[in-house]
C-alpha positions in Angstrom: 56.4 -5.1 -155.8 56.9 -8.3 -152.9 60.1 -9.3 -150.9 60.9 -12.2 -150.0 59.4 -11.4 -146.1 56.2 -10.3 -148.0 55.3 -13.7 -149.4 56.6 -15.3 -146.8 54.4 -13.5 -144.1 51.4 -13.5 -146.6 51.9 -17.5 -147.3 51.4 -18.1 -143.3 48.5 -15.9 -143.1 46.4 -17.3 -145.2 47.9 -21.0 -144.8 47.6 -20.8 -141.1 43.8 -19.0 -141.9 42.4 -21.7 -143.4 44.0 -24.1 -141.6 42.1 -23.1 -138.8 38.8 -23.8 -141.1 39.7 -26.9 -141.9 41.0 -27.6 -138.0 37.7 -26.0 -136.4 34.9 -27.2 -139.3 35.1 -30.2 -138.6 34.6 -30.1 -135.2 32.3 -28.1 -135.4 30.2 -30.1 -137.8 30.9 -33.3 -135.2 29.6 -31.8 -132.3 26.4 -30.0 -133.9 25.9 -33.6 -135.8 26.5 -35.6 -132.1 23.2 -32.4 -130.8 21.0 -33.4 -134.0 21.6 -37.3 -134.6 19.0 -38.4 -132.5 16.1 -35.4 -134.3 17.8 -36.4 -138.0 17.1 -40.2 -137.2 14.0 -40.1 -135.6 13.1 -38.2 -138.7 14.5 -40.6 -140.9 16.2 -37.5 -143.0 17.6 -38.9 -146.5 20.9 -38.3 -146.3 20.9 -36.4 -149.7 19.4 -33.6 -147.5 21.8 -34.5 -144.2 24.6 -33.6 -146.1 23.3 -31.1 -147.8 22.2 -29.4 -144.9 25.5 -30.2 -143.0 27.2 -28.0 -146.7 25.3 -25.0 -146.2 26.4 -25.7 -142.4 30.1 -24.9 -142.8 29.2 -22.3 -144.9 26.9 -20.4 -142.5 29.3 -21.5 -139.7 32.4 -20.3 -141.5 30.8 -17.0 -142.3 29.5 -16.3 -138.9 32.6 -17.0 -137.2 36.0 -16.4 -139.9 36.8 -13.4 -137.7 37.6 -15.7 -134.4 39.0 -17.7 -136.7 41.5 -15.7 -139.0 42.4 -14.0 -134.9 43.8 -17.2 -133.8 45.4 -17.5 -136.6 47.5 -14.6 -136.7 48.3 -14.6 -133.2 48.9 -18.6 -134.1 52.0 -18.1 -136.5 53.0 -13.9 -135.4 54.1 -15.5 -131.9 56.1 -18.6 -133.0 57.9 -15.4 -135.3 57.9 -13.6 -132.0 59.6 -16.8 -129.7 62.0 -17.9 -132.8 63.3 -14.0 -132.5 62.7 -13.4 -136.0 60.2 -10.4 -135.5 63.2 -8.8 -133.6 65.4 -9.4 -135.9 63.5 -8.0 -138.9 62.5 -5.4 -136.9 66.1 -4.5 -135.6 67.0 -4.0 -138.9 65.4 -0.7 -138.9 62.4 -0.9 -140.6 59.0 0.4 -139.0 56.6 -2.1 -137.2 54.1 -0.4 -139.8 56.2 -2.2 -142.8 56.2 -4.9 -140.6 52.7 -5.2 -140.8 52.4 -4.2 -144.6 52.4 -8.4 -145.6 49.8 -9.1 -142.9 47.2 -5.9 -144.0 47.4 -7.2 -147.7 46.7 -11.0 -146.3 43.6 -8.9 -144.7 42.7 -7.4 -147.9 42.0 -10.9 -149.7 40.2 -12.4 -146.8 38.3 -9.7 -147.2 37.6 -9.9 -150.1 36.5 -13.2 -149.5 34.1 -12.9 -147.1 32.7 -10.1 -148.4 32.0 -12.0 -151.6 31.1 -15.2 -149.2 28.1 -12.5 -147.1 26.8 -11.6 -150.0 25.9 -14.4 -151.9 26.8 -17.6 -150.5 26.0 -17.4 -147.4 22.3 -15.9 -148.1 21.8 -19.2 -149.8 23.5 -21.7 -147.2 21.2 -19.7 -145.0 18.1 -20.1 -146.5 18.8 -24.3 -146.2 19.5 -24.3 -142.8 16.8 -22.7 -141.7 14.5 -24.7 -143.4 16.2 -27.4 -142.8 16.3 -26.2 -139.1 12.3 -25.8 -138.9 11.1 -28.3 -140.6 13.1 -31.2 -138.6 14.4 -29.4 -135.4 11.9 -26.1 -135.0 9.0 -28.2 -135.5 6.4 -26.8 -133.1 8.3 -23.3 -133.1 6.7 -20.7 -135.4 9.1 -19.0 -137.8 7.0 -15.8 -138.9 4.8 -13.3 -137.2 1.8 -14.5 -136.8 0.0 -12.9 -134.6 -1.7 -8.9 -135.3 -0.5 -8.6 -138.9 -0.7 -5.2 -140.1 1.6 -4.2 -143.3 1.3 -1.5 -146.3 1.8 -3.3 -148.9 1.7 -0.6 -151.7 1.4 3.3 -151.3 -3.0 3.3 -150.8 -3.4 0.0 -149.3 -3.3 -1.7 -145.5 -3.6 -4.5 -144.5 -4.3 -6.1 -141.1 -4.6 -10.1 -139.6 -5.7 -10.8 -135.9 -4.6 -14.2 -136.2 -3.0 -15.8 -139.8 -2.3 -20.2 -139.6 0.4 -20.6 -142.0 0.0 -24.6 -142.3 -3.5 -23.8 -143.0 -3.3 -20.4 -145.2 -5.5 -19.0 -143.6 -6.5 -15.3 -140.9 -8.9 -14.1 -139.3 -10.2 -11.0 -138.5 -9.3 -9.7 -141.8 -9.3 -5.7 -142.4 -8.1 -3.5 -146.6 -8.2 -0.2 -145.9 -7.5 1.5 -149.4 -6.4 5.4 -149.1 -6.0 8.1 -151.7 -4.0 10.5 -150.2 -5.0 11.0 -146.6 -8.8 10.4 -147.1 -10.0 6.6 -146.7 -12.0 5.7 -150.0 -13.5 2.1 -148.8 -12.5 -0.7 -146.6 -12.9 -4.2 -146.5 -14.0 -6.8 -143.7 -14.0 -10.7 -143.4 -13.8 -12.7 -140.4 -11.7 -14.9 -142.4 -9.7 -14.9 -145.0 -7.8 -18.2 -147.1 -5.3 -18.6 -149.3 -5.7 -20.6 -152.0 -2.3 -21.8 -153.5 -3.8 -23.6 -156.3 -4.7 -20.5 -158.2 -3.0 -17.7 -156.5 -6.5 -16.4 -154.9 -8.0 -15.4 -151.6 -11.7 -16.8 -150.3 -13.1 -14.4 -148.1 -15.9 -15.3 -145.6 -18.2 -12.9 -144.5 -17.1 -10.2 -146.4 -18.2 -6.6 -145.8 -17.7 -3.9 -147.9 -17.9 -0.1 -146.7 -17.6 2.5 -150.4 -17.3 6.4 -148.3 -19.4 8.4 -149.7 -20.0 12.2 -149.4 -23.8 12.0 -147.8 -23.6 7.8 -147.3 -21.5 5.1 -147.0 -21.8 2.4 -150.1 -22.3 -1.3 -147.7 -21.9 -4.8 -149.9 -22.7 -8.2 -147.9 -21.2 -11.6 -149.6 -21.1 -14.4 -147.3 -18.6 -15.8 -149.8 -15.9 -14.0 -152.2 -13.3 -15.4 -153.6 -11.0 -12.5 -154.9 -6.9 -11.3 -156.1 -5.3 -9.0 -154.0 -1.7 -7.6 -155.0 0.3 -9.3 -152.3 1.5 -12.8 -151.8 1.4 -15.3 -149.1 4.9 -14.8 -148.1 4.3 -10.7 -148.2 1.8 -11.2 -145.7 3.5 -13.1 -143.6 7.6 -13.3 -144.4 9.6 -15.7 -142.5 11.8 -14.3 -139.7 15.0 -14.9 -141.4 14.1 -14.0 -144.5 17.0 -11.1 -145.0 19.9 -13.7 -144.3 18.8 -15.2 -147.7 18.4 -12.9 -149.9 21.5 -11.4 -151.7 22.8 -8.0 -151.5 21.0 -6.4 -154.1 17.9 -8.4 -152.8 18.6 -7.8 -150.1 18.2 -3.6 -150.7 15.2 -4.0 -152.5 13.5 -6.2 -150.0 14.4 -3.6 -147.2 12.9 -0.5 -149.0 9.8 -2.6 -149.8 9.0 -2.9 -146.2 9.3 0.4 -145.3 7.2 0.7 -146.8 4.9 -2.0 -145.8 5.1 -0.7 -142.2 7.2 -3.3 -141.3 8.4 -4.5 -137.9 11.0 -6.8 -138.8 13.1 -3.7 -140.1 15.6 -3.4 -137.8 16.0 -6.8 -137.1 16.5 -6.7 -141.3 18.9 -3.7 -141.7 21.0 -5.8 -138.8 21.5 -8.8 -141.4 22.6 -6.1 -144.2 25.0 -3.6 -141.9 27.0 -7.6 -140.3 27.4 -8.1 -143.9 29.4 -4.9 -144.6 31.3 -5.0 -140.8 32.2 -8.2 -139.8 34.3 -8.5 -143.6 36.0 -5.5 -141.9 36.7 -6.4 -138.9 39.5 -8.4 -140.3 41.4 -5.6 -141.0 41.3 -4.3 -137.0 41.4 -8.0 -135.5 44.7 -8.5 -137.8 46.2 -5.3 -136.2 45.1 -5.6 -132.6 46.7 -10.0 -133.6 50.0 -8.8 -134.1 50.4 -5.9 -132.1 49.5 -8.9 -129.3 51.8 -11.4 -130.5 54.3 -9.6 -132.0 56.5 -9.2 -128.3 58.0 -12.0 -127.1 57.1 -13.1 -124.2 58.1 -15.4 -120.9 54.5 -17.7 -120.8 55.4 -17.6 -125.0 52.9 -18.6 -127.2 50.4 -20.1 -124.3 50.4 -15.9 -123.2 49.4 -14.4 -126.3 47.1 -17.2 -127.2 45.2 -16.4 -123.5 45.1 -13.1 -124.5 43.7 -13.4 -127.9 40.9 -15.7 -126.7 40.1 -13.1 -124.1 40.0 -10.2 -126.9 38.2 -12.8 -129.8 35.4 -13.5 -127.6 35.2 -10.1 -126.7 34.5 -8.7 -130.2 32.0 -11.6 -130.3 30.5 -10.9 -127.1 30.1 -6.7 -128.8 28.6 -7.7 -131.2 25.7 -10.5 -131.0 24.8 -8.1 -127.7 24.6 -4.7 -129.7 22.9 -6.9 -132.9 20.2 -8.5 -130.3 20.0 -4.8 -128.9 19.1 -3.4 -132.3 17.4 -5.7 -133.2 14.4 -6.0 -130.7 14.5 -2.4 -129.6 15.1 1.4 -131.0 18.8 0.7 -131.1 20.6 2.3 -134.4 21.0 -1.2 -136.5 23.7 1.6 -137.7 25.8 2.0 -134.8 25.4 -1.5 -133.5 26.6 -3.2 -135.4 29.6 -0.8 -136.5 30.1 0.0 -132.7 32.0 -2.9 -132.6 34.3 -2.2 -134.7 34.8 1.9 -133.8 35.9 0.5 -130.4 38.9 -2.4 -131.8 40.0 0.3 -133.6 40.9 2.4 -130.8 42.3 -0.6 -129.3 44.6 -1.9 -132.2 45.8 1.7 -132.3 46.6 1.8 -128.7 48.1 -1.9 -128.9 50.1 -1.0 -132.5 52.0 2.2 -130.0 52.8 0.1 -127.3 53.8 -2.6 -129.8 56.2 0.4 -131.7 57.9 1.4 -128.2 
């Protein structure tokens, strides 16, 4: 049962957090719009598309930076409590700092649940719209797919390779398909060019050659042009780099398992996205404890000192999160360790600061 103090702290916790979002999200939108307004006007983007884009941007922005907003909001209102000697009055009544933390942790639980729902379901939809708009109007000449040396396992027995695939023209060069049964190669298909026919979802192979491996001799089959079907779609051949961000939890788990079977070179990138959906919401607890430990002490410099310390710690957390995430995406570094390491380090910091605050 929540008493008056718990309800007071909980109301301050959630109220300040949402106020921080309301204040900073419009600033983020304004700064982003000022940077992109030239390209929006240049491309004559319809107003409806712009409005939808900035709605997606709002969700994307809030999901990305909510730990920092939460951290600063807790420091802000807890520092005010400390300056008004409300914290001293509460703790001097004989109540432990752990009891003082209870309403904060209840608030962190509410925020964590909301962040999980957003990360698993709302943010993926927003990310899809945000990225598609960006590549359509802002990054026209940039590639959002792997196009060179595409090598994939499309099912248990078949492997494909394309030396280059042009997404706009839906065609590729030096296409190879190898079919195995166990460790034995059964046949191999080669074509100088492969073209995807969107109308009927077929493929046209030019300068087609099929070599079937025989017991005594191989069987060769050649055609100038061959229209055929395969068990893979165009999206399977060259998935967009940000596709993991656009999938909900169930879809993402299935997608990663399928990509592992296909030998995708983007597995680490996909797994970083997956693990971050869990690690960032959990960070709400860690950052809440750190914020309370830092700001519950009344300092000579007032709220400004607490905010300066808080901003420094918050930016360090974001730095750790970004640097280790990028490291996992660009190397063989474990995505699981990369995404949870910042939480582990800051948990140790939270315990240390809480013990000092207790004293």
